[in-house]
N, C-alpha and C positions, 0 to 999 in steps of 0.2 A: 320216221325212224330209220336209221341205217340198217340195211339188210345184211351187211357183213361187218364184223367188228373191225376189219382193216380199212373200211371206207372212211374217208375224211369228209366231214360235213360242216356246214356253217350252223352255229347254234347261237341264238340270241342270249346276250348277257343276262337278261332278266329271267331266263329259264334255268340258269345255273345256280344250284344251291351250294354255297361254301360253308359247310358245317364247321364252326370254329373248334368243336371238340375233336374233329378229325385232323386238325392241323397241329402236329406235335412239336413243331419248332417254337422256340421261345419267341422268335420274331423272324420275319423275312429278311433276307440279306439285301439291303438297299443298293449295294454296289452291283449285285447280280441283276436286280430289277432294272437298274439304270442301263446296264449293258444290254439286256434283252430289249429294252425300249429302243436303243440305238439300232439294234439289228433289225427290228421290225420297221423302223423309219427308213432304213436304207433299202428296204424292199427284199432283203434276203429272207430265205425260208427258215422257219423254225419248226420243230416237231409239234404236232397238234397236242392240245391238252387231252387228258383222258377223263371221260365221264362214265359214271355208272347209272344205268337205267334201273331204278328201284320202283317198281309198280307205277311206271309212267312218269316218274320224276327224275331229274338229272342232278347227280351229285358229283362235285369235283373230287377226283381221287389222285390225280397226278398232274402237275403243272401249275403249282401255286404261284411261283415267281413269274412264269410266262403269262398267267392270267392277270396278275397285278400289273405287269408292264402294259398289257393291252387296255386295262381299265384306265391307267394313267394317260394313255394316248387318246382316250375318249372313244374307243371302238365300241360298237354296239353288238357286233357278231364276231365270234371266235371260231377258228378251225378246231375241230375236235373229233375224236373217235369215241364211239359209244358201245358199252358192253352191258348186257343185261346181267344183273347180280342180285343176290339177296342183301339185306342190310348188313349182316355180319361179314359177308364176303367183301363188300365194298369198304367197310370200316377197316378190315385187315389190309386190303389192297392199298388204301390210303396211307396206312401206317408203314407198310412195307416198301412203299415207292422209293425211298432213299436209303434202304438198308444196303443195297448192293450196287447202286448207281446214283449219279447226280451228286449233289453236295451232301457229304456224309453228316449224319446226325451227331450232335454232341452227346456226351455220356448221359446226361439227364433225359435228353430227347430219346435216346436209344432205350432207356429203361421204360419210358412211357410207351414206346412202341412194343416192348415186350409185354407190358400189361394188357395192351390190345390183343397181342398174340394169345394170351391166356383167356381173356374175356370172350374172344370170338372162337374159342375152342380149337385153335390151330395146333394145340399140344396133344391132340388125339390122333393116334395112328389108325391104320386100317382095322376095322372091327370095333373101334371105340376104345381100344386100350390106350392108357395114358403113356406118353413118351417118357423116357428116362431123361435125366439132365443132359446127358451127352447127345441124345437124339434131338432134344429141343435146341441145343446149341447149333447143331447142323441145320435143322429146319429154319432157324432164325437167321441163318446166313454166315455162321462161323465166328461171329464177333458179338458178344464176348464169349469166353470159354465156358465150359460146363460148370466150372467152379463158381464163376460169377453168377451164372444162371441159378445155381442152387441157392446162393445168397439172396438173390432177388426174390426167388420163390419164398424163401423163409421170411424175408422182410415184409412182403406185400400180399402173399397168398398162403396164409397159415393153414387153411384146410387142405389145400393141395400139398403143401409141404408135409403135413402130418400123414396124408395118404401115401405119398411117395416114400417117406421114410419107413412107414409101417409095412407097406405092401410091396415095396420095391418096384413101383410103377404100375401095379395092378389097380383097377378101379375099386372103390369101396364106397359105402354110404356116406363116409366122411366128406366126399366130394360134392354132395348136394350143395348148390350155391346158395348163399345168403346175400341178398341185395341190401346194400346200405347206401345212404346218401341220396342226393337228388337224382331224378331220372334224367336221361338225355334231353327229353322234351322240356323239363323244368329248367334245365340249364340254358336251353335255347330261348325260352320265354324270358329268362332273366336278361340275356344278352339283347334281345329285341326291345325289352323295356328300357334298357340303358341307351340303346340307339335312338329310341323315340324321345327320351328325355333330352338328348342332344339336339334332335330335330326341333323340339319345342323351344329350347333355349336359343338356338340359332335363328329361329323364325322371328324372335323379338327384335332382331337388328334390321328387319325389313320394314321400311316406313312408308313407301309409296303405295298408293291404292292399287296400281297396276301390278306391283310386286306381290302384294297380298292376294290379289285375284289369281295370279299365276300359281302361287303356292297352294291355294285352295283347290285349284284345278288338278295339280299334281297329287294332292292328298286324296282327292275324290277318285282319281284313276287308280291310285295305289290301293285304296280300300276296296274298290271294285275288283281288282286283280286278286286280292287276298280272299274276298268272299266268294268269287266265282273263278277259280283257277282254270286256265285253259291248257290243253295238252300241248306239249312243245312241238315245234315244227322245225325241221332241218332242211338245209339246201345242200345238195352235193357239191363238193369242190372239184372242179375240173382242172386237171394239171395241164398247163400249156406246154406244147412241144417247143423245143429249141430250134426246130427246123422249119 
């Protein structure tokens, strides 16, 4: 593990969890991925990706395009910085990564980011008091305005809207959350099931005995890694001097 959050280390691709629920973009920008791929191939430096250490597991929170470019290049280890975080902190950091830098979110993506802002309780000021619409607009990066923030709260967070309208920003029992819909783990399991279905389907195109043997070996190793996960290991990145 990195001892300093500014340290750049090498992390194995297999140790990086890319939670699809934390990727708010409708899709990655293929042109940007292609450009990053060319930059990496040229030997030029790129900023490391950012990972959150959540109870010993690494989650990608910033650098989705850079990560995909390195995956397409077939690299097995990526440069990264690691920051210890809680799950809610990491989820918000992932959502906020492109609010003020990088490729800006489209409006639907920005609204999804605001929903994460609310679900991870970023709308609570010091002392636990709820932020006003104006305060939320500032904390969210200044875009959109407090008028749009109020509309989003009204549309997607009726209990919060009721509390803010009734108590002018003060907390009330109306704010007790009611969870509906599938959990994050259930959504992940659904995605994993879909990926495994694709694996089974693709495996049917393998006809040679050696190919089937190789696939069985890969699946055995994958099952072993899932059943007995190992702690991630990093390697410090040493910056070479120009002199």
